[in-house]
C-alpha positions as CSV (number, residue, x, y, z in Angstrom):
1,M,-0.3,0.0,0.1
2,V,2.9,2.4,1.0
3,R,5.0,1.3,-2.4
4,T,1.6,2.1,-4.7
5,L,0.9,5.7,-2.5
6,F,4.3,6.7,-3.3
7,G,4.5,5.5,-6.8
8,R,1.3,7.3,-7.6
9,L,2.9,10.5,-5.6
10,A,6.0,9.9,-8.3
11,I,3.8,10.1,-11.4
12,L,1.5,12.9,-10.2
13,L,5.0,14.9,-9.7
14,L,6.6,13.7,-13.1
15,L,3.2,15.0,-14.5
16,A,2.9,18.3,-12.6
17,G,6.5,19.0,-13.9
18,A,5.5,18.1,-17.2
19,A,2.7,20.3,-17.5
20,A,4.8,23.4,-15.6
21,L,7.2,23.2,-18.8
22,A,4.9,22.3,-21.6
23,P,2.8,26.1,-22.1
24,F,5.8,26.9,-24.5
25,H,6.6,23.6,-26.5
26,L,2.8,22.7,-26.8
27,E,1.3,25.9,-27.5
28,P,1.7,25.7,-31.4
29,A,0.2,22.3,-31.5
30,K,-2.6,23.5,-30.1
31,A,-2.8,26.2,-32.5
32,G,-2.4,23.7,-35.4
33,Q,0.1,25.8,-36.6
34,D,2.7,23.2,-39.2
35,L,6.4,24.0,-37.5
36,G,7.8,21.7,-40.0
37,N,7.5,24.0,-42.8
38,L,9.4,26.9,-40.9
39,P,13.0,28.0,-42.4
40,K,16.0,26.3,-40.5
41,A,18.6,28.9,-38.9
42,A,22.1,27.2,-39.4
43,V,25.5,28.5,-39.1
44,A,27.0,29.5,-42.7
45,E,23.8,29.7,-44.2
46,P,21.6,32.9,-45.1
47,A,19.5,34.2,-42.0
48,P,15.8,33.4,-42.6
49,E,13.5,36.3,-43.1
50,I,12.0,37.6,-39.9
51,S,9.9,40.9,-39.0
52,F,9.0,42.3,-35.7
53,A,7.9,45.3,-34.2
54,T,10.2,47.4,-31.7
55,V,8.7,49.0,-28.6
56,D,8.1,52.1,-30.2
57,G,5.8,50.7,-33.0
58,R,8.5,50.6,-35.7
59,Q,8.1,47.6,-38.2
60,F,11.5,46.1,-39.2
61,K,12.5,42.8,-41.3
62,L,15.8,41.3,-40.2
63,S,17.0,41.8,-44.3
64,D,16.7,45.8,-43.5
65,F,19.9,45.4,-41.8
66,R,21.8,44.2,-45.0
67,G,25.1,46.3,-45.1
68,K,25.7,45.7,-41.2
69,P,26.3,43.2,-39.0
70,V,23.7,42.3,-36.8
71,L,23.5,40.8,-33.0
72,L,20.3,39.2,-32.9
73,W,19.4,38.5,-29.2
74,L,16.0,36.1,-28.2
75,I,15.6,36.2,-24.6
76,A,13.3,35.5,-21.8
77,T,12.8,38.8,-19.5
78,W,12.9,36.3,-16.1
79,C,16.5,35.1,-17.3
80,P,19.4,35.9,-14.9
81,T,21.7,35.8,-17.8
82,C,19.7,38.0,-20.1
83,E,20.0,40.5,-17.2
84,A,23.8,40.5,-16.8
85,S,24.1,40.2,-20.7
86,A,22.1,43.4,-21.1
87,Q,24.1,45.2,-18.8
88,V,27.7,44.0,-20.4
89,L,26.3,44.8,-23.8
90,A,25.1,48.4,-22.2
91,E,28.6,48.8,-20.9
92,N,30.2,48.2,-24.5
93,I,27.5,50.0,-26.3
94,E,29.7,52.8,-27.6
95,Q,32.4,50.3,-29.4
96,L,29.5,48.3,-31.0
97,E,28.0,51.2,-32.1
98,R,31.4,52.6,-33.6
99,D,32.2,49.1,-35.2
100,G,28.4,49.5,-36.9
101,L,26.7,46.6,-35.3
102,V,22.9,46.6,-35.1
103,I,21.7,44.9,-31.7
104,V,17.9,43.6,-32.4
105,T,17.2,42.2,-28.7
106,L,13.6,39.9,-29.1
107,K,11.2,38.9,-25.8
108,L,10.7,35.2,-27.0
109,Y,7.1,34.2,-27.5
110,E,5.0,34.3,-24.4
111,N,8.2,34.7,-22.7
112,L,8.8,30.9,-22.8
113,G,5.4,30.3,-20.8
114,Y,6.5,32.0,-17.7
115,P,5.8,35.4,-16.0
116,G,8.4,38.2,-16.5
117,P,8.2,42.2,-17.2
118,D,7.6,43.5,-20.9
119,I,10.6,43.6,-23.0
120,A,10.8,47.4,-22.2
121,T,10.7,47.3,-19.0
122,F,13.6,44.9,-19.0
123,G,15.7,46.8,-20.9
124,K,15.4,50.5,-19.1
125,K,16.3,48.5,-16.0
126,W,18.9,46.3,-17.3
127,A,20.6,48.4,-20.2
128,G,19.9,51.6,-18.2
129,D,21.0,54.9,-20.6
130,A,21.8,52.5,-23.4
131,Y,18.3,51.3,-24.0
132,T,18.0,54.3,-26.4
133,A,21.0,53.7,-28.3
134,P,20.4,54.1,-32.0
135,N,21.8,50.8,-32.8
136,W,19.9,48.9,-30.1
137,L,16.6,48.0,-30.8
138,W,14.1,46.2,-28.7
139,G,10.7,44.0,-29.4
140,D,8.9,41.0,-29.1
141,A,9.7,37.9,-30.8
142,G,6.3,36.2,-32.7
143,K,5.8,32.7,-32.4
144,R,6.9,32.1,-36.0
145,T,10.5,34.0,-35.0
146,S,10.8,32.4,-31.6
147,F,10.6,28.8,-33.2
148,I,12.8,29.7,-36.1
149,Y,15.6,31.3,-34.3
150,D,15.3,29.2,-31.3
151,P,13.3,25.7,-31.2
152,P,14.5,24.1,-28.2
153,G,13.2,27.2,-26.2
154,F,16.7,28.3,-24.5
155,P,15.8,31.7,-22.4
156,D,19.3,33.4,-23.8
157,I,20.1,32.8,-27.3
158,Y,21.7,34.8,-30.3
159,W,22.8,34.7,-33.3
160,L,25.7,36.9,-35.3
161,V,24.9,37.8,-38.7
162,D,27.0,39.3,-41.2
163,A,26.3,41.9,-43.7
164,E,25.6,40.3,-46.4
165,G,22.8,38.4,-44.2
166,I,24.8,34.9,-43.4
167,L,24.4,33.4,-40.0
168,R,27.9,33.5,-38.8
169,A,27.7,31.9,-35.0
170,V,25.0,31.2,-32.6
171,D,25.8,31.3,-28.6
172,T,24.3,32.1,-25.5
173,A,25.1,34.6,-22.8
174,P,26.3,37.8,-24.1
175,N,27.9,38.3,-20.5
176,V,30.0,35.5,-20.8
177,T,31.0,35.8,-25.0
178,I,31.5,39.6,-25.3
179,D,34.8,39.4,-26.3
180,K,33.3,37.2,-29.6
181,I,30.6,39.9,-30.0
182,R,33.2,42.5,-30.6
183,A,35.7,40.6,-32.3
184,F,32.8,40.0,-35.1
185,A,31.8,43.5,-34.4
186,A,35.1,44.7,-35.5
187,G,35.6,42.5,-38.3
188,S,32.5,43.0,-40.1
């Protein structure tokens, strides 16, 4: 009897854990969207086209930045490494701007299913004065963008896109990989 009770409790805990993690990953299937037809983002390949709106309502496509290197950074606003990374990028914003790097920071679709501040609140808090830098854009990623550039649902992922629109690298935690980002910006 005790063994059966513990077994049932373990199964309930596993199901509760799966349910807690499911909102982001199960949502597209519930909506009936076929994700198999989305383009795949891959290093050394052309960047799949996406569109997004900035917090101030401007509309962009990734291809609008051809001719400039781009850091396409997808984040969850509850993510601690994203907070630290926004601070490090802010500390480096003047040099990155001189090198011509455009930073596009997009909050992942539905914040990966967890609560957190909106992208403007996050940016103002963690990037400080750099939040309004002309080369740093802030917005929300739609479902399509999130699934193209972050199919596993990582809370902190970025892509380096060269001036010709080719994906040159994918990584995480700009606060740890800032030297890689600076070298990319300087060499582009």
